[in-house]
N, C-alpha and C positions, 0 to 999 in steps of 0.2 A: 509838635509834641515830642518827637524823638530828641531834639536838642535839649529841651527842658528836662526830659527824663535822664539824659546822660549827665547833664550838669548836676541834677539832684543826686544821681548815682555817685558822682565824684564826691559830692559833699558827704553823702552817707558813708562812702568808703573812708574818708578822712576821719569821720567819727568812729568807725569800726577800728581803724588803725590805732587811734588814741585808746580805745577800749582794750584792745589786745596788748598794747604797750603797757598800760597801767596794770593789767593782770600779770604780765611777765615781771614787771618791776616790784609790785607790791604783794602779789599772791601767786608766785610761780607754780606752786603745787596744783593750782587749779588748771594749769595748762599742760601738765605732764601727759595727759591722755591724748593730746594732739600730736605728740612726737612719735617717730618710728620706734619699733620694738627694741632695737639695740640700745637706744637712748633711755627708754623707760626702764630697761633692766639694769643699766649701769649708773643711773643717777644716784648721787649721794645726798640729794636734796633733803633737808631736815623736814620731818613731818610737822605739820602745824598743830598748835595746841587748840583747845576748844574755843578760846576767845578769837584766835586768828581765823579759825574756820567760820565762825559766826560773822566776823567782819567781812570776810571774803564773800560769803553768800549774800550778805546785805548789799555790799557794793555791786556784786554781779547782778542781783535782782533789780536794783534801782537803775543801773546803767543799761541793762538789757531792756527793761521796760521803756526807758527813754528812747532807745534806738528803735524799738518797734512802734512806739507812738509817732516818732518822727517819720517813719516809713509810711504810716497811714496819713499823716498830715500833708506830705508832699502832693498826693493826688487830690486831696481836698482843696488845697490852695490852687492847683492848676485847673481843676474842673469847676470851681465855685461859680463861675459866671456863665457856664454852658452845660446844659443837661446832656448827658451822654450815656452810653451803654455800660453795663458792668464789664463787658469784655474789653472795651477800650481802657477802662480804669485799671483792670487787671493787667493788661499789657503794659501800660505806663508804669505801674508798680513793679512788675516783673523786670522791666528794663533797669530800674533803679537797683533792685536786689541783684540782678545778674551782673551789673557793673561791678558791684562789690565782690562778687565771686571771682570775676576775672582779675580785678586788682589784687585780691588775696592770693590768687595763684601766681600771677606774673611778678608782682612787686614784693609781696610779703614772703611767699614761699620760694619761688625760683630765684629771685634777685637777692633778697635779704638772707633767707635761711640757707639756700643751696650754694649761692655764688659768693656772697660777701661774708656770711656767718659772723656777725659782730658778737663780741663777748657777752653782751647783755641777753643774747638769745641762747647761749650755751649753758645748759644746766650743769651744776657742780658734778664732777666725776665723769663727765661725758665728752671731754675734750678729745677731738680726733675721731669720734664715732662716725662710721660710714653713713649712718642715717641722716646726717646733716647735708649730705650730697645726693640724697635719694629723690631725684626729680619725679620718678614714677610714683612714689608714695604720695607726693603732693598732687599729682595729676589725678590719681584715684580719689583723693579728698575733694578735688574740684568737681569730679563727676558726681560724687555723693552730694556735694554742695548744690549741684543743679536741682536735685530733688528737694532738698531742704529749702532753698530759696523759692522754688515754685510753690511749695506749700505755704511758706511764710507770705509770699506775695498774694496768694489766693485769700488768705485770712485777712491780711491788712487791706487789700483792695475791697474785700467784703465789708469790713468795718467802715472804710472810707465811703463806699457806695451808700451804705445805710445812713450814714451821717449826712451825706449830700442830699439824698432823696428825701429824708424826713425832716431835716432841719435847715437846709440851705436853699435847695431849689424850690 
């Protein structure tokens, strides 16, 4: 079970990385709230017009929905041939979500943002800001993410369990 959850966690992480990359490239204003304060204050990023805001919200909505549906599908596929408890389904789903939280911290935040800091991550007007090297900021985000992924895993495991119980088993 653990190996399958970790593999699915890596798959889900790759999908999240693609999602974040697309947001940064196409709709960077949607990610400003994720940056440290000094970066938020100094950015000269142009404000989006109404059409851009609508496009961003539509894309975010569809992509987010797809990510959460996929998170619910992973345990359905794994447990479809064996009846099991909600707790085990939750644990399986939580491992997948927690894998992303760790990948986000270590690869996305600490390696890419804090260590490498590629140009595509740097918001206009914020070159050289100390916030790009703020490991503590990202660790606090990771701790907050632990709560968010736990709630998300609970909800998606609940959906998966109900689908399994009433339609598959």
